[in-house]
LOTIZA-736126 format. One record per residue (C-alpha): x, y, z; residue in one letter. Coordinates in pm, whole numbers, padded with zeros to 5 digits, always signed. Layout:
XYZa
...
END
This chain:
-03915+14759+08294m
-04257+14863+08427s
-04435+14754+08749l
-04753+14871+08888a
-04840+14793+09248l
-05212+14825+09332h
-05289+14841+09737l
-05641+14763+09829r
-05709+14905+10161r
-06013+14811+10387s
-06321+15046+10416a
-06266+15388+10233s
-05898+15390+10141c
-05757+15262+09806l
-05393+15328+09727v
-05208+15231+09416a
-04838+15260+09340i
-04704+15261+08985l
-04334+15179+08962l
-04176+15227+08604v
-03829+15085+08585t
-03589+14934+08345a
-03421+14676+08536g
-03163+14509+09021v
-03206+14640+09354p
-03306+15018+09312a
-03295+15332+09524a
-03529+15628+09496a
-03516+15983+09638v
-03843+16172+09680g
-04033+16388+09936t
-04282+16108+10008t
-04138+15783+09946a
-03791+15595+09928a
-03682+15267+09791a
-03319+15174+09863s
-03097+14856+09818p
-02964+14719+10128t
-02806+14382+10001g
-02725+14161+09715t
-02818+13798+09607p
-02635+13516+09764t
-02265+13493+09696g
-02238+13881+09683a
-02121+14115+09959s
-02407+14323+10112p
-02422+14684+10070t
-02582+14952+10289g
-02775+15275+10183a
-02943+15568+10316s
-03294+15623+10234p
-03214+15968+10124t
-02940+15875+09877a
-02916+15695+09555v
-02648+15429+09610p
-02486+15208+09356s
-02552+14839+09366v
-02220+14637+09377e
-01939+14860+09239s
-01709+14677+09023s
-01366+14742+08893s
-01413+14565+08569a
-01320+14756+08229a
-01553+14973+08064t
-01769+14761+07812p
-01607+14712+07479s
-01771+14837+07171t
-01629+14592+06929a
-01859+14454+06653s
-01958+14087+06652p
-01804+13867+06404s
-01903+13540+06231t
-01664+13230+06175a
-01638+13047+05863s
-01972+12971+05719p
-02115+12633+05769v
-02445+12502+05618s
-02733+12574+05864h
-02469+12659+06134a
-02597+12857+06438p
-02560+13222+06407s
-02656+13535+06620f
-02929+13768+06509e
-02867+14141+06573g
-02557+14309+06726g
-02407+14332+07051i
-02654+14307+07351e
-02620+14601+07607h
-02786+14541+07950v
-02765+14713+08281a
-02614+14524+08571r
-02883+14309+08712g
-03088+14312+08401g
-03186+14035+08167v
-03005+14022+07839a
-03179+13858+07542a
-02949+13667+07285i
-03141+13554+06966p
-02984+13248+06798v
-03059+13119+06443s
-03012+12761+06350m
-03158+12487+06132a
-03515+12413+06200e
-03547+12171+06504g
-03165+12164+06553a
-02946+12180+06862n
-02679+12447+06941a
-02412+12484+07196t
-02351+12834+07346i
-02056+12942+07546s
-02061+13259+07757v
-01728+13384+07909s
-01587+13697+08077g
-01344+13785+08359d
-01367+13498+08631d
-01680+13362+08459y
-01783+13109+08200s
-02074+12889+08128a
-02184+12635+07850t
-02540+12585+07753l
-02722+12338+07525a
-03004+12495+07337v
-03274+12315+07129r
-03516+12462+06870d
-03805+12255+07001r
-04085+12444+06799d
-03883+12403+06478g
-03890+12766+06385d
-03528+12794+06312g
-03444+13025+06612s
-03425+13034+06982a
-03369+13321+07235t
-03131+13266+07533v
-03214+13497+07819r
-02916+13571+08065l
-03007+13711+08390n
-02722+13915+08517t
-02860+13946+08867y
-02801+13579+08957d
-02626+13445+08645a
-02909+13216+08546t
-03052+13128+08204y
-03380+13035+08028r
-03490+12970+07674a
-03769+13168+07512g
-04108+13012+07456d
-04114+12700+07245g
-03747+12613+07295d
-03543+12423+07548d
-03210+12519+07736l
-02993+12323+07968t
-02698+12463+08162v
-02410+12216+08111r
-02172+12400+08341s
-02126+12739+08505a
-01844+12882+08715s
-01915+13000+09056d
-01864+13375+09127g
-01997+13692+09269p
-02343+13812+09156t
-02468+14010+09008p
-02235+13967+08721l
-01953+14225+08717a
-01971+14522+08485v
-01773+14433+08160g
-01780+14248+07823t
-01880+13886+07792y
-01796+13682+07488e
-02079+13452+07347v
-01996+13175+07107l
-02225+12950+06918a
-02123+12593+06800c
-02338+12352+06587a
-02496+12043+06761g
-02491+11917+07110d
-02107+11959+07177a
-01938+11913+07516s
-01780+12241+07479a
-01767+12547+07241c
-01456+12753+07175d
-01301+12985+06920g
-01187+12689+06683e
-01530+12528+06670s
-01745+12831+06688a
-01976+12912+06396t
-02062+13267+06521a
-01967+13499+06801e
-02114+13817+06974t
-02103+14004+07298q
-02299+14105+07588v
-02192+14420+07754t
-02298+14476+08115v
-02298+14834+08223g
-02368+15022+08556e
-02728+15016+08671r
-02889+15352+08792s
-03180+15499+08967t
-03290+15794+08787d
-03622+15952+08926a
-03915+15902+09150l
-04237+16101+09063r
-04577+16119+09246t
-04900+16114+09075y
-05276+16072+09196v
-05561+15910+09013a
-05937+15866+09077p
-06037+15533+09255p
-06226+15443+08943s
-05906+15451+08722a
-05837+15116+08565n
-05480+15016+08647l
-05507+14639+08588s
-05237+14617+08331s
-04963+14817+08183l
-05191+14896+07880r
-05455+15022+08116a
-05196+15225+08297i
-05080+15384+07975d
-05440+15463+07872a
-05514+15615+08215a
-05212+15848+08161r
-05311+15947+07817s
-05668+16021+07916s
-05549+16252+08186g
-05634+16043+08482d
-05286+16086+08634f
-05219+16431+08793t
-04868+16521+08907r
-04876+16606+09272t
-04736+16534+09623r
-05074+16531+09785t
-05338+16238+09789v
-05686+16266+09942v
-05898+15993+10104t
-06042+15748+09852n
-05776+15874+09603g
-05508+15659+09432t
-05151+15734+09491l
-04916+15661+09206v
-04531+15648+09257l
-04332+15634+08931e
-03973+15506+08995l
-03735+15506+08701r
-03440+15275+08749a
-03247+15017+08555s
-03133+14673+08654g
-03436+14570+08854l
-03601+14308+08631d
-03351+14053+08682g
-03383+14084+09061a
-03764+14028+09039i
-03723+13742+08796a
-03473+13565+09028a
-03718+13553+09332r
-03968+13260+09401n
-04337+13296+09352g
-04623+13199+09121s
-04663+13550+08987n
-04486+13889+08986v
-04651+14011+09288t
-04524+13720+09479a
-04165+13749+09339r
-04174+14135+09413f
-04250+14079+09776f
-03999+13783+09802d
-03742+14015+09664f
-03818+14283+09932l
-03804+14029+10208a
-03435+13953+10134t
-03307+14278+10243d
-03168+14333+09902a
-03406+14640+09860a
-03636+14861+10061r
-03958+15027+09980l
-04074+15287+10224r
-04352+15560+10221v
-04335+15799+10505e
-04527+16108+10607q
-04335+16436+10593l
-04380+16710+10838n
-04602+16522+11068p
-04593+16807+11334g
-04385+16864+11654a
-04367+16545+11869e
-04584+16333+11628i
-04453+16026+11482r
-04461+16023+11097a
-04725+15781+10952a
-04565+15496+10750v
-04757+15324+10472m
-04700+14952+10473h
-04709+14718+10183f
-04809+14349+10178a
-04870+14087+09918p
-05211+14001+10025d
-05337+14368+09975s
-05105+14459+09667t
-05103+14366+09297r
-04804+14389+09092v
-04842+14445+08714v
-04512+14393+08511a
-04394+14347+08141d
-04384+13960+08104p
-04096+14007+07857e
-03865+14168+08108t
-03969+14002+08426v
-03947+13646+08331a
-03860+13334+08544t
-03507+13181+08491t
-03365+12837+08537s
-03110+12746+08795s
-02761+12706+08640p
-02711+12343+08781t
-02568+12095+08541p
-02804+11807+08447p
-02754+11483+08644t
END
């Protein structure tokens, strides 16, 4: 997952932060900045972390994800089936489960694992013969891809993010009240692995650099507008590149009309911390700290990974 934060300062100072990640609360170690998780979503036990360490988010005793191949039950005409193989996702990330079905048809999807189960009703509203179920492992919520509908019929309560392990996914034809191994027309798996924080890098770019989108950011990098450094000058643009997995679901789970609002809503929960502090300020001089705020920052993110999710509340 990729995020770009642009900080617009008054007068002569413009600062930008580019965060490149692959997915739940993340930690970063660097000489000029740190972002560390200090909590979890509602229903999970909080965790603490030092700003100079890379902590795990929510350790789990679940077994190592299975590598078994998905299988398909007895063929049924126009019966729902799963496209592709096993879906692998870091803990806190968003898993995409493509489902094939008859054009305009309904399907019932069951997701189950240790101490967790959910039953979903999916409809191919746009009539293209497929639908994508997105499972946010950060808060155990679901949404359908564009052009389709999804309703969570039931979902068990449990700690979130979902535990590391293997989750069985079954598909049944029609709008069924339940979906089990006897009625399923297809099955696959979602494996949830440990999340990680891998690197934090610092760059600078000229104030004229276009950082308005991920494509623009990639173009600026290719054109040489990014320079690897630990020093930024007045009127320059500071770029922090954070590589981590499991952050996309955390952003998607928050409230807000856009990615910027959801990102800062996430930071406000104490589930993560982003801090940029001056190093070696001098004897008896307090280190300067860079503050981030939604009214002076814009976040650019991949819309395919940072997507809103629906609440797992059964229909009334």
